[in-house]
N, C-alpha and C positions, 0 to 999 in steps of 0.2 A: 758321206761316201764310206762304204766299208771295203776292206781288202781281204782277200783270201790267198794263202800260200801254203806250201808244204815242203817238208824235207824227208821224204820216205826213205826207209832202209829196206834192203833186200838181200837175200842169200843168193849165192852163185853155185850152180852145179855143173859138173863136167863128167861125162861118161858115167852117169848114174850115182855120183857121190858129191857131197858138198865140198867146195874148195874155198880157199881164202880169197877175199878181195885184194889182198896184198899181191897176189899173183898177176893181177891185171889193172889195179887202180891205185897202186902205191904212191903214184905221183900226186894224187889229190889228198889234201889234209884239211882238217877243220879250219886251221889257220890260213891255208892257201888252197882252196878248192880250185879245180881246173875247169875251164870252159868246155862244154859239150859241143861247141861250134854254133850255138844259137844264143842270142842275147838273153841273159838272165838264167840260163840253164847251166848248172855246174855239177861236178861230181867229186867224190872223195871216198876214201876208205874209212870205215868206222868199225874198229875191232875186226872181225872176220867178214863183216857185212859191207856191201856197197851202199852208197847213199847219194841221192841227187836232190838238188834244190831247183825250184821253179820260180819264175818271176811272179810278183804279186799281181793278182787279177781283181777285177771289180764286179764280176758276175759269175753265176754258177757255170754257165756254158764254157766260158774262157778258162775257169779253174779246172773243169773236167778235161778240157783239151790239153791243158798244160801238164796234167798228170800223165796222160797217154803219150804226149810228145816226149817228156822226160824219160819215161820208161823205154820208149822206142830208141831214143838216142843212146841210152845205156846199153841196150841190147846190141845195137850196132857196134858200139865201142868194144864190147866183149867179143863179138864175132870176129872183128878184125884182129884183136890182140891174142886170140886163142886158136886161130885158123879154123874157126867155126865150131869148136868143141864146147865152149862155155856159154851157158844160157842163164837167164834169170829164173830162179825157183819161185814157186808160189807159197812156199812154206813161210810161216811167221815165227817158228821157233824150232831149234834143232839142238841135239846133244852133240856138241863138237868133240871129235876125238882128240886125244892129247897131242897127236901129231900135228894138228892144225894150230895148236896153242903154244908153240915153242917160241915164237917171236914175241917180244915184250909188248908190241903194239896190239896183240890179240888179247891182252889182259888189261887194256885200258878201257875204262868205262866213263860215262859222262861226268865231267867234273863240275859243271855248273849246277847251282842249287836247284832242286826240284821241289815244288810246293804242293801241299795238300789243301784243297779248297774247303774241306770239312773241318779245318781247325778253328773255324770261327765261333764266336760266342754271340755276336750280333752282326748285323748286315754290313758294318763298317770295320770290323776287326780284321787285322792282317792274319793270314794263315801261316803257320810255322813251316820252315823248310823240312824236307824229308832227309834223314841221314843216309846219303848215298852209299856210305861205306857198308851199311847193312845190306843193301841191294847187291853190291859187288860180292860180298862174302856168301850170301845165300844163293847167288846165281851159279856158282861152281862152273861146270862145263857147259851149262845151258847158255845158249845165245838167242837173242830175241830181236825181231825186226819190227820196229815201230812205224806207224803211219801218222806222224804228228801233223796237226793242222795249225796254221798260223792265222789269227784273226786280228784285223786292225780296224780302227775307226775312232770317232769322237765319242768314246764310251762315257756314259754318265754314272758309272759304278766302278768299284774297285776291281782289280784283276781277278780276285778269287770269285767274285760274283759272275764274271764272264765265264769262268771255268764251270761254275755250277750250271749256268744256262747251256753250256755245251753238253754237260752230262744229260740234261733233260731233253735237249733237241737233237743231239747227235749220239751220245752214248747209249741212251735207252732205245733210240730209233733203230740202231744197228746191232743191238745186243744179240739177236738171234743169228746174225751173220758172223759175229766176231768171237768165235770160241778161242779162249786162251787158257789151255789146261795148266800151263806152268807160268806164263808171263803175267797172268792176271794178278797174282798175289804179290808180285814184285813191282812191275812197271805199269800194269794195266788197271790199277784200282781207280775207283771213281775219283774225279776231281784232281787228277794229276795235271799240273801246268807249270809253266815258267812265265813270269812277267817279261814283257819286251817293251822297248821304247814306243812301239806302235800299238800295243795291245797285249795279247797273250799267245803262247804256244800251248795248245791243248794236246796232252801227251798220253791220254788213256788208251787210245786206239792202237791196235796192231796194224800191220800193213795189209790186212785182208782186202781192203777196199781199192787198192791201186790196181788190182788184177781183174776187177769185175766192173763193167760199166754201170750196172744197176746199183751196186754198192757205192761206187763213187758218187753217183747221183744223190743217194740218200745222205751221204756225208756232206756233200756240197750244199744241198738244200737245208739240211739241219744247221750247218755252220752259218749259213746266210741268215737264217731265222734268229739264231742266238745273237749274232752281231748286230742285227737290225734292232732287236729288243734292247740290247745293251746301250745303244745310242738313241733310244727313243724317249718317250715320255717318262719322266722320273717317277711320277705318282703311280703310273701303271706298273712300272718296274718294281716299285716298293710293294705294291699290292700282290703282284705275282710272287715275289720273293717270300712274302709273309704267309701265303696260303699254300705254297707248294710243299708237299711232304718230303723234305730233303733227305731225311734219314731213310725213308723207303726207297728213294732214288739211289742213294749210296748202297744200300743193302742189295738191291736188284742188280746193280752193275758188278759189285764185288763178288756176288755169288752166281752171276749169270742166270738169274732167276726171273 
């Protein structure tokens, strides 16, 4: 059995301008997310973005429903806490004004190691972590909303191979939809992932897909295909890995080509 989950980030706008999630979601943190009132759905602030978590699902339809449900619950939360003025923005990157970055929490970035699946020399080599300090320094006032996908299963390959499969079946599949003018060279490069106890968190995508049902379907079906192959026949997996032009996949995603 495979599982799919997500922890999408989003920007908040009010009266035509981007505002901080700390204005409405400060009670939720990474260490202590707060329930959205339905089992498995949680929210938290992340820098100036809002973020929500969905329960793990076992099929594409349920996964897509969970994304819509989580977004709707966050929208309702914002409506109640802002007297109807705050809404979820569809932007995936913004240049945050200095006025929004005075709180120390708006200058906190992900502290968990992030990995690059293309650091391999052979199919079983571990990929080196990315130096997150470089991402923080280069980001400046830019802020980015990711649409990270969590995949779980009885995978027959190392985590970085699962991430590569996600590049092939998800990253390439949605490339024409996921324009990342500034995020791409920082957080959106090919093969970005974190290992998890149940599989991986695929981090290359922006949050573009949570706002569009067709895009969400592409991500769901692609992620299902990648997870299914990762726990399938080992000989078939090794053959696919050996013949796929991974450098071309990497280049295509990194250059949105």
